Backbone bond lengths (Angstrom), bond angles and torsions (degrees), N, CA, C in turn:
res aa  C-N    CA-C-N  psi(-1)  N-CA   C-N-CA  omega(-1)  CA-C   N-CA-C  phi
1 X - - - 1.469 - - 1.521 109.64 -
2 X 1.339 116.42 137.84 1.460 121.61 -178.46 1.528 111.32 -67.23
3 X 1.317 115.94 140.81 1.457 121.12 173.20 1.529 108.69 -69.24
4 X 1.329 116.04 141.35 1.462 120.18 -177.86 1.532 110.55 -112.36
5 X 1.327 114.33 134.16 1.465 120.86 -179.28 1.528 108.83 -120.85
6 X 1.317 116.21 128.82 1.461 121.98 176.21 1.530 108.67 -102.48
7 X 1.322 116.11 120.67 1.464 121.97 177.73 1.530 107.63 -100.98
8 X 1.325 116.15 109.71 1.469 121.35 -173.71 1.524 113.55 -90.58
9 X 1.318 117.47 -23.98 1.463 122.26 177.73 1.521 108.62 -129.54
10 X 1.298 117.16 153.44 1.465 121.46 -172.86 1.528 112.38 -59.87
11 X 1.329 115.34 136.39 1.468 122.12 172.51 1.526 108.02 -133.41
12 X 1.319 116.43 165.49 1.457 121.42 -178.21 1.537 111.24 -61.73
13 X 1.328 115.80 148.00 1.464 121.08 -179.85 1.526 111.73 -59.78
14 X 1.330 116.09 -33.87 1.466 119.49 179.19 1.530 111.11 -62.91
15 X 1.330 116.65 -31.42 1.468 120.46 178.36 1.525 110.47 -66.30
16 X 1.315 116.58 -42.67 1.467 120.77 177.34 1.520 110.42 -60.64
17 X 1.341 115.87 -43.16 1.466 120.58 -178.35 1.527 111.39 -63.77
18 X 1.334 117.13 -39.51 1.469 120.49 179.16 1.521 110.35 -58.67
19 X 1.311 116.76 -43.93 1.467 120.56 -177.79 1.530 111.03 -72.70
20 X 1.310 117.34 -38.90 1.472 120.03 177.72 1.520 111.01 -66.62
21 X 1.337 117.00 -38.50 1.467 120.64 177.81 1.528 111.56 -65.69
22 X 1.329 116.18 -23.14 1.465 120.66 177.01 1.524 111.94 -82.02
23 X 1.324 115.80 -1.74 1.461 120.30 177.84 1.508 114.78 95.78
24 X 1.323 117.73 9.36 1.460 121.27 -178.72 1.528 111.11 -88.09
25 X 1.312 115.84 151.67 1.461 121.78 169.67 1.525 107.48 -91.51
26 X 1.318 116.30 118.28 1.463 120.92 -175.60 1.522 109.15 -112.71
27 X 1.313 116.13 125.11 1.462 121.19 179.07 1.532 108.82 -121.47
28 X 1.328 115.53 123.69 1.460 122.08 -179.52 1.527 109.16 -98.20
29 X 1.332 115.71 115.08 1.467 121.04 -179.79 1.528 107.52 -136.78
30 X 1.315 115.14 87.73 1.466 119.97 -174.82 1.528 111.57 -91.46
31 X 1.323 114.44 156.80 1.453 120.57 174.76 1.512 115.31 76.18
32 X 1.332 118.25 14.37 1.466 120.54 -178.56 1.530 110.82 -76.88
33 X 1.330 118.06 137.51 1.469 120.45 173.12 1.520 109.98 -73.24
34 X 1.318 115.80 167.74 1.464 121.64 -176.69 1.532 112.30 -53.58
35 X 1.324 117.31 -47.54 1.463 120.04 -175.68 1.524 112.70 -62.67
36 X 1.326 117.00 -34.28 1.466 120.06 178.55 1.523 110.94 -70.24
37 X 1.331 116.24 -38.57 1.469 119.60 177.47 1.525 109.90 -65.10
38 X 1.316 116.46 -41.14 1.469 121.20 179.06 1.533 110.63 -56.86
39 X 1.300 117.09 -39.10 1.464 121.52 -177.29 1.529 112.60 -66.67
40 X 1.331 117.27 -31.37 1.478 119.52 -171.68 1.524 114.31 -110.83
41 X 1.339 118.36 -15.66 1.463 120.55 -169.39 1.528 113.25 -64.56
42 X 1.319 117.73 -22.68 1.458 120.82 -176.75 1.516 115.04 -60.96
43 X 1.321 117.50 -20.96 1.462 119.49 -177.71 1.527 113.68 -95.44
44 X 1.336 117.41 3.56 1.468 120.23 -175.40 1.525 111.60 -108.49
45 X 1.345 114.46 147.69 1.464 121.49 178.67 1.529 112.36 -96.14
46 X 1.330 116.17 -21.22 1.468 120.42 178.59 1.516 108.71 -148.53
47 X 1.332 115.07 150.92 1.461 118.91 173.23 1.517 109.02 -133.41
48 X 1.326 114.73 143.92 1.459 121.59 179.66 1.514 108.49 -117.16
49 X 1.336 116.14 129.59 1.457 121.44 177.32 1.525 108.66 -130.40
50 X 1.339 115.04 161.56 1.464 120.85 168.81 1.529 106.50 -110.42
51 X 1.325 118.44 -124.64 1.471 119.88 -179.14 1.523 113.15 -98.68
52 X 1.333 117.29 -18.20 1.469 119.43 -173.59 1.526 113.01 -75.34
53 X 1.325 117.35 -46.25 1.466 120.99 -175.78 1.524 111.19 -78.72
54 X 1.320 116.17 131.32 1.457 121.92 177.09 1.527 108.92 -99.41
55 X 1.321 116.49 120.71 1.469 121.04 179.81 1.525 107.03 -92.52
56 X 1.308 114.85 96.18 1.465 123.12 -171.92 1.530 111.73 -91.49
57 X 1.333 117.90 165.72 1.467 120.54 174.96 1.531 112.41 -56.06
58 X 1.320 117.10 -34.83 1.461 121.46 179.09 1.528 111.01 -62.40
59 X 1.323 116.81 -42.40 1.464 121.15 177.45 1.520 110.25 -66.56
60 X 1.318 116.22 -45.45 1.464 120.45 -178.02 1.528 111.28 -64.01
61 X 1.312 117.15 -38.09 1.461 120.93 178.01 1.525 111.41 -61.03
62 X 1.336 115.99 -35.72 1.470 120.46 -179.22 1.527 112.95 -82.88
63 X 1.324 116.85 -8.43 1.473 121.75 -174.78 1.525 110.79 -85.71
64 X 1.305 116.33 75.40 1.464 120.84 -172.56 1.522 114.03 -71.23
65 X 1.326 117.75 -22.24 1.464 120.78 -179.47 1.529 113.21 -115.69
66 X 1.311 116.66 5.00 1.463 120.41 -174.15 1.525 111.06 -73.18
67 X 1.317 115.37 131.75 1.459 121.75 178.73 1.518 113.20 -116.49
68 X 1.343 116.27 -23.47 1.466 120.31 -175.89 1.528 109.99 -140.49
69 X 1.327 115.92 133.78 1.459 122.41 166.52 1.518 106.26 -116.30
70 X 1.317 116.32 118.54 1.463 120.88 -177.85 1.524 109.18 -112.91
71 X 1.306 115.89 121.38 1.457 121.90 -179.96 1.521 108.66 -104.01
72 X 1.329 116.98 112.65 1.461 121.11 177.54 1.511 109.83 -75.65
73 X 1.316 117.42 107.58 1.459 121.68 -177.00 1.507 111.09 135.14
74 X 1.325 116.21 -170.82 1.461 120.99 -171.28 1.522 112.78 -87.51
75 X 1.331 117.27 -57.62 1.450 120.73 -172.02 1.515 113.75 -76.72
76 X 1.327 114.46 162.16 1.469 121.17 175.82 1.522 110.87 -124.82
77 X 1.331 116.60 19.85 1.454 119.84 -175.59 1.524 113.11 -70.60
78 X 1.335 118.05 -14.41 1.472 119.95 176.91 1.528 112.03 -95.96
79 X 1.323 116.35 9.11 1.473 121.53 177.63 1.520 108.01 -122.39
80 X 1.332 116.56 128.69 1.460 119.96 176.30 1.530 108.41 -79.55
81 X 1.317 114.77 88.94 1.468 120.45 -174.95 1.529 112.24 -66.04
82 X 1.328 116.73 -32.53 1.461 119.99 179.78 1.526 110.98 -64.95
83 X 1.327 116.44 -45.75 1.464 120.44 178.81 1.519 110.95 -65.03
84 X 1.342 116.43 -39.12 1.465 120.30 178.40 1.519 111.25 -64.27
85 X 1.333 116.21 -44.81 1.456 120.52 -179.94 1.515 112.39 -62.00
86 X 1.327 116.46 -35.79 1.463 120.55 179.94 1.523 111.92 -65.01
87 X 1.324 116.63 -24.75 1.471 120.95 178.55 1.523 112.71 -99.53
88 X 1.319 116.28 4.82 1.453 120.14 179.33 1.509 113.94 75.16
89 X 1.322 117.59 22.15 1.459 121.74 179.41 1.523 109.09 -90.28
90 X 1.312 116.80 129.16 1.459 121.95 179.12 1.528 110.06 -79.34
91 X 1.329 116.14 131.11 1.461 121.71 177.69 1.526 108.66 -114.11
92 X 1.340 116.32 127.07 1.464 120.73 179.36 1.523 109.25 -131.78
93 X 1.330 115.15 159.13 1.460 120.29 173.33 1.520 109.52 -136.47
94 X 1.330 116.99 -172.88 1.466 121.21 -178.96 1.526 108.47 -126.23
95 X 1.323 117.63 75.60 1.463 120.79 -169.22 1.523 115.83 -65.83
96 X 1.325 118.34 -23.73 1.466 118.74 -175.74 1.529 113.92 -101.84
97 X 1.320 117.65 -14.23 1.465 119.94 -171.12 1.522 113.46 -65.01
98 X 1.318 117.49 -33.04 1.468 119.61 -176.27 1.526 113.20 -106.24
99 X 1.322 117.05 12.85 1.471 120.66 -175.77 1.519 112.38 -55.39
100 X 1.325 117.14 -56.01 1.463 119.97 -176.13 1.522 111.51 -65.63
101 X 1.329 116.56 -39.88 1.459 120.87 -178.12 1.524 111.62 -60.80
102 X 1.337 117.34 -46.56 1.463 120.36 -178.52 1.528 110.57 -71.37
103 X 1.344 117.15 -38.50 1.466 119.76 177.70 1.526 110.68 -61.34
104 X 1.316 116.91 -38.50 1.462 120.16 179.62 1.524 111.78 -65.60
105 X 1.343 117.26 -38.90 1.466 117.06 -179.97 1.528 110.95 -70.50
106 X 1.325 117.57 -31.10 1.467 119.53 175.09 1.523 110.35 -62.39
107 X 1.335 116.33 -43.67 1.470 120.17 177.45 1.525 110.44 -65.24
108 X 1.326 116.77 -40.53 1.468 120.66 178.78 1.521 110.54 -60.11
109 X 1.338 116.64 -39.90 1.462 119.83 -179.51 1.520 111.46 -70.04
110 X 1.341 116.79 -32.97 1.465 119.82 174.82 1.528 110.17 -61.17
111 X 1.325 116.83 -48.15 1.466 120.79 178.56 1.526 111.65 -63.53
112 X 1.338 116.14 -42.06 1.461 120.23 -178.87 1.527 111.00 -60.34
113 X 1.343 116.06 -39.50 1.463 120.13 178.69 1.525 111.23 -73.37
114 X 1.324 117.26 -42.39 1.461 121.14 -176.64 1.527 112.10 -61.16
115 X 1.346 116.18 -35.05 1.463 120.08 -176.04 1.527 113.36 -112.17
116 X 1.322 117.15 11.44 1.476 121.97 177.58 1.531 111.62 52.51
117 X 1.303 116.66 40.23 1.459 120.00 -173.34 1.535 112.91 -63.19
118 X 1.345 119.93 -49.07 1.469 117.86 179.68 1.523 112.99 -63.93
119 X 1.337 116.71 -39.73 1.460 120.24 -178.38 1.533 110.98 -66.39
120 X 1.323 116.68 -42.86 1.463 120.36 179.92 1.528 111.11 -66.75
121 X 1.314 115.92 -38.45 1.465 120.81 177.34 1.532 110.44 -62.04
122 X 1.336 116.10 -46.13 1.465 120.13 -179.22 1.525 111.00 -64.05
123 X 1.344 116.75 -39.68 1.468 120.26 -179.63 1.520 111.41 -64.65
124 X 1.323 116.17 -44.86 1.462 119.18 -178.75 1.524 111.14 -65.79
125 X 1.319 117.48 -39.50 1.464 120.68 178.13 1.528 111.62 -66.69
126 X 1.330 115.61 -23.92 1.465 119.87 176.91 1.528 111.96 -87.87
127 X 1.327 115.96 4.00 1.456 120.48 175.93 1.517 115.19 92.99
128 X 1.351 118.21 12.17 1.460 121.13 -178.00 1.528 110.62 -108.86
129 X 1.317 117.02 131.26 1.468 122.93 177.23 1.529 106.64 -103.53
130 X 1.354 116.38 94.37 1.460 121.11 -170.72 1.527 111.30 -115.44
131 X 1.308 115.26 58.18 1.464 120.94 -175.64 1.535 112.64 -59.69
132 X 1.321 117.29 -44.37 1.459 120.36 -176.88 1.524 112.05 -70.56
133 X 1.323 116.97 -33.22 1.465 120.95 -177.27 1.517 111.52 -63.51
134 X 1.328 116.22 -33.80 1.467 119.37 -172.19 1.528 112.82 -105.51
135 X 1.327 115.81 40.86 1.460 119.20 172.37 1.528 108.20 -69.28
136 X 1.323 116.85 121.75 1.454 120.84 -175.68 1.511 113.25 -100.44
137 X 1.314 115.44 -159.00 1.456 121.95 177.97 1.530 108.93 -135.00
138 X 1.318 115.82 156.62 1.455 120.35 172.75 1.532 108.93 -78.29
139 X 1.321 115.84 149.68 1.467 118.98 175.44 1.527 111.16 -87.46
140 X 1.330 116.95 -24.85 1.465 120.01 177.99 1.523 109.50 -59.84
141 X 1.324 115.37 132.87 1.454 120.61 179.56 1.512 114.47 89.70
142 X 1.327 116.76 -10.62 1.462 120.30 179.33 1.529 110.13 -86.48
143 X 1.323 116.12 161.40 1.459 121.38 179.66 1.516 109.96 -98.97
144 X 1.324 115.09 125.11 1.456 122.02 174.00 1.516 108.58 -100.43
145 X 1.307 116.37 119.17 1.460 120.99 173.80 1.516 109.29 -92.27
146 X 1.305 116.30 131.63 1.463 122.48 179.63 1.522 108.33 -115.30
147 X 1.318 116.35 123.99 1.461 120.47 172.21 1.520 107.16 -106.96
148 X 1.338 115.66 108.89 1.459 121.64 -174.85 1.513 110.14 101.33
149 X 1.338 116.92 94.59 1.463 121.40 -174.29 1.525 112.03 -103.04
150 X 1.327 116.37 43.49 1.460 121.06 174.20 1.513 110.60 -82.38
151 X 1.323 116.36 -149.73 1.460 119.99 -175.80 1.524 112.51 -58.46
152 X 1.341 116.70 -52.49 1.460 120.10 -175.41 1.525 110.76 -71.91
153 X 1.320 116.81 -42.55 1.455 119.56 178.16 1.517 112.02 -59.94
154 X 1.328 116.51 -42.12 1.465 120.88 179.15 1.519 111.08 -66.63
155 X 1.328 117.36 -43.40 1.462 120.31 178.77 1.524 110.92 -61.88
156 X 1.333 116.70 -41.57 1.469 120.48 177.08 1.522 110.47 -62.49
157 X 1.322 116.43 -43.85 1.461 120.97 -179.62 1.522 111.63 -61.48
158 X 1.312 116.77 -44.45 1.465 120.32 -178.21 1.523 111.78 -66.82
159 X 1.322 117.24 -37.10 1.464 120.35 175.86 1.535 110.23 -66.28
160 X 1.326 116.12 -39.89 1.463 120.56 179.76 1.524 111.26 -65.47
161 X 1.328 116.33 -40.15 1.470 119.45 179.32 1.521 111.45 -64.68
162 X 1.342 116.38 -33.47 1.467 119.89 176.75 1.528 111.43 -65.06
163 X 1.326 116.28 -21.06 1.469 121.66 177.96 1.520 112.01 -91.36
164 X 1.338 116.72 0.47 1.456 120.79 178.58 1.511 114.44 94.00
165 X 1.324 117.32 12.91 1.457 120.16 178.12 1.532 110.23 -85.56
166 X 1.317 114.69 151.89 1.465 121.69 172.49 1.521 106.59 -93.63
167 X 1.334 117.50 139.67 1.461 120.36 -176.03 1.518 110.57 -120.66
168 X 1.332 114.73 130.92 1.456 121.67 171.68 1.522 106.39 -127.97
169 X 1.327 116.93 136.49 1.462 119.99 -170.59 1.520 112.19 -135.35
170 X 1.341 113.93 153.35 1.458 120.88 172.89 1.516 109.09 -125.85
171 X 1.322 115.19 133.59 1.459 121.60 173.57 1.524 106.58 -156.52
172 X 1.330 117.84 118.79 1.462 119.92 -176.38 1.520 113.42 -63.81
173 X 1.337 116.91 -16.35 1.463 120.68 -178.39 1.522 112.96 -93.13
174 X 1.338 116.96 -5.24 1.464 120.25 -174.31 1.518 110.07 -124.75
175 X 1.340 116.25 127.17 1.459 121.41 175.20 1.512 109.69 -88.15
176 X 1.335 115.85 -76.92 1.460 121.63 173.42 1.513 108.45 -101.45
177 X 1.325 116.47 131.10 1.465 119.75 -179.73 1.526 109.78 -77.02
178 X 1.347 117.78 143.56 1.465 120.17 177.18 1.524 113.09 -57.60
179 X 1.324 116.54 -29.00 1.463 120.36 174.64 1.529 107.44 -93.60
180 X 1.332 118.25 108.47 1.468 120.60 -173.85 1.525 113.69 -63.93
181 X 1.330 117.48 -17.09 1.462 120.29 179.19 1.527 111.67 -75.26
182 X 1.340 116.67 -16.67 1.464 120.94 176.87 1.526 107.41 -92.46
183 X 1.308 115.99 105.81 1.465 120.35 -175.82 1.516 109.85 -85.66
184 X 1.325 117.05 123.56 1.454 121.97 178.22 1.527 109.84 -84.44
185 X 1.319 115.71 140.56 1.457 121.27 -179.14 1.526 109.01 -145.93
186 X 1.320 116.85 177.17 1.454 120.63 177.35 1.525 109.58 -73.32
187 X 1.310 115.61 161.67 1.462 121.55 178.56 1.528 110.80 -55.97
188 X 1.331 116.51 -48.34 1.463 120.68 -178.50 1.525 111.88 -64.89
189 X 1.329 117.18 -36.44 1.469 120.40 178.56 1.522 111.20 -65.28
190 X 1.328 116.09 -39.87 1.471 119.34 178.11 1.527 109.89 -63.86
191 X 1.328 117.25 -44.33 1.467 120.58 178.43 1.528 110.71 -58.80
192 X 1.314 116.95 -40.77 1.467 121.44 -175.26 1.522 112.97 -72.66
193 X 1.343 116.99 -27.45 1.464 120.37 -173.19 1.521 114.24 -98.44
194 X 1.322 118.56 -22.18 1.465 121.27 -167.77 1.527 112.99 -75.20
195 X 1.339 115.21 125.69 1.464 120.61 166.76 1.525 109.29 -77.59
196 X 1.323 114.93 -36.72 1.463 123.38 173.26 1.520 106.73 -124.72
197 X 1.324 116.07 134.32 1.465 120.83 179.91 1.524 108.14 -119.83
198 X 1.333 116.39 116.85 1.462 121.26 -177.50 1.525 109.83 -113.14
199 X 1.332 116.07 127.93 1.458 121.63 -175.31 1.522 111.30 -99.22
200 X 1.321 115.84 133.62 1.472 121.51 -179.15 1.525 109.12 -143.44
201 X 1.325 115.41 59.96 1.463 121.70 -175.66 1.526 109.93 -132.85
202 X 1.334 116.78 154.04 1.472 119.89 172.28 1.518 109.92 -76.39
203 X 1.314 116.05 164.97 1.462 120.45 176.20 1.516 109.50 -90.17
204 X 1.326 115.57 127.40 1.465 121.98 177.92 1.523 107.53 -104.42
205 X 1.317 115.90 106.17 1.466 121.12 -175.96 1.517 111.65 -59.55
206 X 1.327 116.81 -34.25 1.463 120.02 -177.67 1.527 112.61 -69.83
207 X 1.326 116.54 -23.41 1.471 120.90 -178.35 1.523 112.50 -101.95
208 X 1.323 117.30 -22.54 1.452 120.17 -179.58 1.520 112.23 78.15
209 X 1.320 116.27 -157.34 1.466 121.51 -175.83 1.526 111.45 -63.12
210 X 1.317 115.65 135.94 1.463 121.84 176.85 1.525 110.76 -75.17
211 X 1.330 115.82 -35.79 1.454 121.53 179.38 1.525 109.65 -116.32
212 X 1.311 115.42 111.22 1.456 122.28 174.65 1.514 109.07 -125.84
213 X 1.308 117.60 -163.86 1.468 121.79 -177.41 1.528 112.22 -58.06
214 X 1.337 116.72 -41.41 1.470 120.00 -178.48 1.519 111.66 -64.08
215 X 1.333 116.15 -38.77 1.468 120.24 -178.73 1.530 111.05 -74.41
216 X 1.336 117.37 -39.20 1.467 119.45 178.67 1.532 110.84 -64.40
217 X 1.331 116.90 -25.79 1.456 120.05 177.29 1.528 112.01 -68.88
218 X 1.326 117.68 -15.93 1.469 122.41 -177.48 1.532 113.11 -99.28
219 X 1.332 118.76 -8.13 1.460 120.18 -173.67 1.521 111.10 -78.34
220 X 1.319 114.74 161.06 1.463 121.95 174.83 1.526 108.34 -66.18
221 X 1.310 118.01 125.39 1.462 121.39 -175.02 1.532 110.85 -59.91
222 X 1.327 115.60 130.82 1.458 121.14 179.68 1.514 114.07 88.82
223 X 1.318 117.34 7.82 1.466 119.85 -178.49 1.531 111.13 -67.47
224 X 1.338 114.96 163.16 1.465 122.71 178.82 1.529 108.00 -111.44
225 X 1.331 115.96 128.02 1.469 120.85 179.55 1.515 110.11 -96.92
226 X 1.339 116.22 132.72 1.460 123.18 176.07 1.522 107.19 -120.07
227 X 1.331 117.04 120.49 1.472 118.63 178.67 1.518 110.80 -127.80
228 X 1.333 114.68 106.95 1.468 121.65 174.16 1.522 109.17 -123.22
229 X 1.343 116.93 28.50 1.465 119.99 -178.40 1.517 110.53 -105.44
230 X 1.331 117.16 -87.99 1.451 122.64 177.37 1.521 108.53 -137.85
231 X 1.339 116.18 137.64 1.446 120.12 -174.64 1.507 114.20 -60.36
232 X 1.319 117.22 -38.77 1.461 120.72 -172.96 1.524 113.54 -75.14
233 X 1.319 118.74 -4.76 1.464 119.15 176.29 1.523 110.93 -75.03
234 X 1.329 116.65 -11.34 1.462 121.46 176.61 1.521 109.18 -121.37
235 X 1.320 116.86 130.26 1.465 121.40 172.77 1.523 107.76 -73.76
236 X 1.319 117.32 114.08 1.461 120.26 -178.30 1.523 111.20 -65.58
237 X 1.318 117.35 -33.77 1.465 120.87 177.51 1.526 110.76 -63.87
238 X 1.340 116.03 -45.48 1.467 120.52 179.14 1.524 110.91 -66.72
239 X 1.328 117.19 -36.61 1.461 120.54 179.21 1.525 111.04 -64.79
240 X 1.330 117.24 -43.97 1.465 119.53 179.17 1.521 111.38 -59.96
241 X 1.328 116.33 -41.03 1.457 119.94 178.68 1.528 110.66 -65.54
242 X 1.343 116.92 -39.97 1.467 121.18 179.41 1.530 111.24 -65.41
243 X 1.311 117.08 -33.72 1.467 120.47 176.15 1.525 110.37 -71.11
244 X 1.317 116.46 -43.89 1.468 120.28 -178.71 1.537 111.85 -61.65
245 X 1.348 116.87 -38.22 1.471 118.15 -176.82 1.531 112.78 -91.06
246 X 1.341 116.74 4.84 1.459 120.58 174.57 1.515 115.46 85.85
247 X 1.329 117.22 0.06 1.464 119.71 177.54 1.520 110.28 -62.21
248 X 1.327 116.38 -44.18 1.465 122.74 175.70 1.522 107.38 -107.78
249 X 1.332 117.40 121.01 1.466 120.09 -177.98 1.521 111.63 -78.74
250 X 1.334 116.00 -36.07 1.455 121.07 178.01 1.525 109.62 -150.26
251 X 1.320 115.43 156.86 1.463 120.85 173.45 1.517 108.23 -137.11
252 X 1.322 115.81 132.37 1.463 121.87 174.28 1.519 106.77 -110.44
253 X 1.326 116.03 113.62 1.465 121.30 -169.25 1.520 110.30 -119.66
254 X 1.331 115.85 121.64 1.459 120.93 176.71 1.522 111.82 -107.71
255 X 1.333 116.26 -15.03 1.466 121.50 -175.78 1.520 108.86 -131.71
256 X 1.336 117.19 149.13 1.453 122.14 -168.11 1.519 111.57 -133.70
257 X 1.334 115.20 157.94 1.461 119.44 178.73 1.522 110.77 -57.98
258 X 1.310 116.02 -38.95 1.471 121.84 175.51 1.519 107.74 -128.90
259 X 1.330 116.91 135.36 1.463 120.66 179.97 1.524 110.98 -126.96
260 X 1.341 117.98 129.63 1.466 127.20 -4.91 1.532 111.17 -61.32
261 X 1.321 115.93 146.09 1.458 119.15 -176.53 1.525 111.43 -70.98
262 X 1.321 113.80 144.32 1.461 120.48 172.59 1.528 110.65 -110.22
263 X 1.334 115.51 5.43 1.460 120.88 -178.54 1.533 109.35 -86.69
264 X 1.312 115.78 73.61 1.465 120.73 -178.14 1.526 111.56 -65.90
265 X 1.318 116.34 -30.58 1.462 119.60 -179.27 1.527 110.72 -60.98
266 X 1.331 117.25 -45.50 1.458 120.85 178.22 1.521 111.25 -69.18
267 X 1.322 116.61 -46.90 1.463 120.66 -176.74 1.521 112.59 -60.96
268 X 1.327 117.16 -30.26 1.458 120.72 -175.14 1.521 114.06 -95.48
269 X 1.323 117.52 1.58 1.470 119.57 176.29 1.524 109.48 -65.01
270 X 1.322 116.32 139.11 1.465 120.30 -177.28 1.525 111.81 -61.47
271 X 1.331 116.52 -28.82 1.472 120.35 -177.15 1.527 112.82 -84.27
272 X 1.329 117.25 2.63 1.467 121.04 -175.07 1.521 111.23 -111.63
273 X 1.320 115.87 130.02 1.463 122.89 170.00 1.523 105.51 -96.92
274 X 1.316 116.28 113.54 1.464 121.45 -170.80 1.524 110.91 -111.48
275 X 1.327 115.58 122.58 1.461 121.82 -179.75 1.527 110.64 -123.17
276 X 1.337 117.82 150.72 1.476 121.27 -177.37 1.532 113.58 -91.89
277 X 1.337 116.65 58.91 1.469 123.11 178.47 1.534 111.42 54.62
278 X 1.327 115.16 64.36 1.464 122.13 -178.73 1.526 113.07 -96.55
279 X 1.339 117.56 1.57 1.460 121.47 -170.72 1.513 116.12 -44.97
280 X 1.319 117.73 -51.76 1.466 121.10 -177.44 1.527 112.32 -96.88
281 X 1.330 116.50 8.41 1.471 119.86 -172.11 1.525 112.84 -89.42
282 X 1.316 115.25 71.43 1.462 121.74 166.17 1.523 107.26 -126.04
283 X 1.304 116.40 157.22 1.467 119.94 179.01 1.518 110.71 -58.39
284 X 1.331 115.14 -42.56 1.463 119.03 -177.94 1.525 111.02 -68.70
285 X 1.326 116.01 -43.16 1.456 119.66 -179.64 1.515 112.50 -64.77
286 X 1.333 116.42 -43.97 1.457 120.20 179.22 1.529 111.21 -62.58
287 X 1.330 116.09 -38.28 1.458 120.49 178.95 1.523 111.02 -64.08
288 X 1.334 116.65 -46.43 1.464 120.19 -179.75 1.515 111.47 -63.63
289 X 1.340 116.34 -45.15 1.463 120.22 -179.54 1.526 110.41 -61.11
290 X 1.332 116.73 -46.98 1.459 120.73 -177.83 1.516 112.67 -61.56
291 X 1.315 116.19 -46.91 1.462 120.11 -178.62 1.518 110.94 -65.59
292 X 1.325 117.01 -42.93 1.472 119.58 -178.89 1.519 111.54 -64.50
293 X 1.337 116.31 -42.47 1.459 118.49 -178.34 1.528 110.36 -69.26
294 X 1.329 117.77 -36.16 1.464 120.79 178.20 1.528 111.11 -65.48
295 X 1.317 117.07 -42.94 1.461 120.41 179.48 1.528 111.54 -63.65
296 X 1.325 116.36 -36.33 1.468 119.25 178.56 1.517 111.31 -68.58
297 X 1.338 116.53 -39.62 1.469 119.70 178.12 1.528 110.20 -63.52
298 X 1.319 116.41 -44.53 1.475 120.36 179.69 1.522 110.47 -60.35
299 X 1.329 116.01 -47.33 1.472 119.91 -178.29 1.523 111.32 -61.30
300 X 1.319 116.39 -44.99 1.465 119.55 -176.57 1.513 113.21 -70.25
301 X 1.322 117.53 -41.15 1.455 119.68 179.98 1.525 111.96 -70.50
302 X 1.317 116.29 -32.28 1.466 119.84 179.42 1.526 111.55 -72.88
303 X 1.341 115.50 -30.80 1.466 119.16 -172.54 1.527 114.80 -101.44
304 X 1.336 117.45 -12.71 1.474 118.55 -176.94 1.520 111.85 -82.43
């Protein structure tokens, strides 16, 4: 009997072909709510998700034939790994496939904030020529603080250094960085020094938000926040207050506490560049993620 794969979130067509060429039956059913997945998951041997679908204990309990959960992308916070492990289900992701894509959007958001590009664009389209209002700053010579110096954080740092930025980073897993130009420091030191602060960490449910009111009180006044990691690592309530009191001059946000976000107040603030989780959304990134996740599913189903 053919192995069956359920694709819950969109992946590249080449990924589907790889699995079909391996002899698998692949069914693409995107946008299903939890209860609908529960009804059908029992007949599948593998499921593929991106960031939208949440693989809950309820789904895993109903997955009587599931052997593999493959998450296309870096984080696994939308997969209950503990419940999966208890049932002997292998959980994999694609940590390197979207590295360059996400690092590039972090750099893009730095430039967008430095030169007020979205705000100036919106003003001109509304019929206002506000050249003096949107005088920006150069990024060269500024300090980029990196929280999380893994693959994406390092790639962002190296791109920033090529632009003439100084980089200081915090990562509890790294003492000395392999790239000596990336200076490692304490969390508080990074907050105090960063003109731009870019986050590249997973969300730890047990610890909650990484940046709340206490942390914003320690940042360099007027700093710019860049978040292309996970929405819940930043308290949106604390961020709005930090923007209102001038602690944070701008925030470029690609990820939100809830997605799609319902926090219109934050998204519509003039100092906020608001994006709908575009981090990995490039043709090249989607292709790499899809192919890598498909190859992992094929390998695991063939060998288990």
